[in-house]
Steps between C-alpha positions, in 0.01 A plus 500: 500500500778757512764453766744736671841449648539598865746466780364442847749588775435324832657548841436232757546653844416184703460136399143454620337562160756333280293187450194704395715709268653194332153350457383816324806500273437134418138576413611773256798293381385477137556876466830522687799538267765498775558537873804600693526504878781638709518452876644808675617342822642820646147649511313168543289557189469346151468692178321334208456612141230342287474561123151436367346507152124505548180695436476817708224359724710195588798714590282725714334201670833341592648828615196577713494157660871523581441842657240358738740248656644590841868603510527512121536818301469510123508751215435447130687667216347470150700502180384711199559223249 
């Protein structure tokens, strides 16, 4: 099956959904190439970048599930390679 490279940008506004988010990322761990998280203490948020190499439906499923979590915002950027 053909895969795509995508970057999922996540902003965690409050800590209440962090456990659910981490569980989702663990579930999709076989597709995750890398993850970088930066706490921005001045604004009391965390910014996370996920690089994923997966079929389009897997990327969409993960992105959609992340978007349904309270206090978590996410956007996906697809590469053309």
